[in-house]
C-alpha positions as a Markdown table, in Angstrom:
| # | Residue | x | y | z |
|---|---|---|---|---|
| 1 | Met | 289.9 | 74.3 | -84.1 |
| 2 | Arg | 293.3 | 74.4 | -82.4 |
| 3 | Thr | 294.2 | 72.2 | -79.4 |
| 4 | Val | 296.5 | 73.7 | -76.8 |
| 5 | Leu | 298.7 | 71.4 | -74.8 |
| 6 | Cys | 299.2 | 72.9 | -71.3 |
| 7 | Val | 302.2 | 71.3 | -69.5 |
| 8 | Gly | 302.6 | 71.4 | -65.7 |
| 9 | Thr | 305.8 | 70.6 | -63.8 |
| 10 | Tyr | 305.1 | 72.4 | -60.5 |
| 11 | Gly | 303.5 | 70.6 | -57.6 |
| 12 | Pro | 301.8 | 71.6 | -54.4 |
| 13 | Ser | 304.9 | 73.4 | -53.0 |
| 14 | Asp | 304.2 | 76.2 | -55.5 |
| 15 | Pro | 300.4 | 76.4 | -55.8 |
| 16 | Thr | 300.3 | 79.4 | -58.1 |
| 17 | Arg | 302.6 | 77.9 | -60.7 |
| 18 | Ala | 300.9 | 74.5 | -60.2 |
| 19 | Thr | 297.5 | 76.1 | -61.0 |
| 20 | Leu | 298.6 | 77.7 | -64.3 |
| 21 | Pro | 298.3 | 74.8 | -66.7 |
| 22 | Phe | 294.7 | 74.1 | -65.5 |
| 23 | Ala | 293.7 | 77.8 | -65.8 |
| 24 | Thr | 295.3 | 78.1 | -69.2 |
| 25 | Ala | 293.4 | 75.0 | -70.4 |
| 26 | Leu | 290.1 | 76.5 | -69.2 |
| 27 | Cys | 290.9 | 79.8 | -71.0 |
| 28 | Ser | 291.5 | 77.9 | -74.2 |
| 29 | Val | 288.2 | 76.1 | -73.9 |
| 30 | Ala | 286.4 | 79.4 | -73.2 |
| 31 | Ala | 288.0 | 80.8 | -76.4 |
| 32 | Gly | 286.6 | 77.9 | -78.4 |
| 33 | Asp | 289.8 | 75.9 | -78.8 |
| 34 | Gly | 290.5 | 72.4 | -77.5 |
| 35 | Ala | 292.8 | 71.8 | -74.6 |
| 36 | Gln | 294.9 | 69.0 | -73.0 |
| 37 | Val | 296.8 | 69.0 | -69.8 |
| 38 | Ala | 300.1 | 67.1 | -69.4 |
| 39 | Leu | 301.6 | 66.7 | -65.9 |
| 40 | Met | 305.2 | 65.8 | -65.2 |
| 41 | Gly | 307.4 | 65.4 | -62.1 |
| 42 | Asp | 306.0 | 67.0 | -59.0 |
| 43 | Ala | 302.8 | 68.1 | -60.9 |
| 44 | Thr | 301.6 | 64.5 | -60.9 |
| 45 | Leu | 301.0 | 64.8 | -57.2 |
| 46 | Leu | 298.1 | 67.3 | -57.9 |
| 47 | Met | 296.0 | 64.4 | -59.1 |
| 48 | Lys | 295.7 | 63.0 | -55.5 |
| 49 | Asp | 292.4 | 64.3 | -54.0 |
| 50 | Arg | 293.9 | 65.1 | -50.6 |
| 51 | Ile | 296.6 | 67.2 | -52.2 |
| 52 | Ala | 294.4 | 68.9 | -54.8 |
| 53 | Glu | 292.1 | 70.0 | -52.0 |
| 54 | Gln | 294.9 | 72.0 | -50.4 |
| 55 | Val | 296.1 | 73.8 | -53.6 |
| 56 | Gln | 294.9 | 77.3 | -54.5 |
| 57 | Gly | 297.1 | 79.7 | -56.5 |
| 58 | Ala | 297.2 | 83.4 | -55.7 |
| 59 | Gly | 294.3 | 85.0 | -57.5 |
| 60 | Trp | 292.8 | 81.7 | -58.7 |
| 61 | Arg | 289.9 | 79.5 | -57.7 |
| 62 | Pro | 290.8 | 76.3 | -55.8 |
| 63 | Leu | 292.4 | 73.6 | -57.9 |
| 64 | Thr | 289.5 | 71.2 | -57.2 |
| 65 | Glu | 287.1 | 73.7 | -58.8 |
| 66 | Leu | 289.3 | 74.0 | -61.9 |
| 67 | Leu | 289.6 | 70.2 | -62.2 |
| 68 | Lys | 285.8 | 69.8 | -62.0 |
| 69 | Glu | 285.3 | 72.3 | -64.8 |
| 70 | Leu | 288.0 | 70.6 | -66.9 |
| 71 | Val | 286.3 | 67.3 | -66.5 |
| 72 | Ala | 282.9 | 68.9 | -67.4 |
| 73 | His | 284.5 | 70.0 | -70.7 |
| 74 | Asp | 286.1 | 66.6 | -71.4 |
| 75 | Val | 289.6 | 68.0 | -71.3 |
| 76 | Pro | 292.1 | 65.1 | -71.0 |
| 77 | Ile | 294.7 | 65.2 | -68.3 |
| 78 | Phe | 297.8 | 63.1 | -68.9 |
| 79 | Val | 299.9 | 62.0 | -66.0 |
């Protein structure tokens, strides 16, 4: 099994790009691979509940839903 490291550097000011590492990690898990998420810079703000609740990328589910699913799959998120 492979493990994919999904790195995020975009924060709440660009919700679509901010959502991509979380969505990519979920796709990796769905494909049977492992996943990890690493957040740097502005992306670290996404771990605050009040900020995550306001983020939804174009064409994606809300960030809070993606986070809940990642937690359910035991995907580590490094900040």
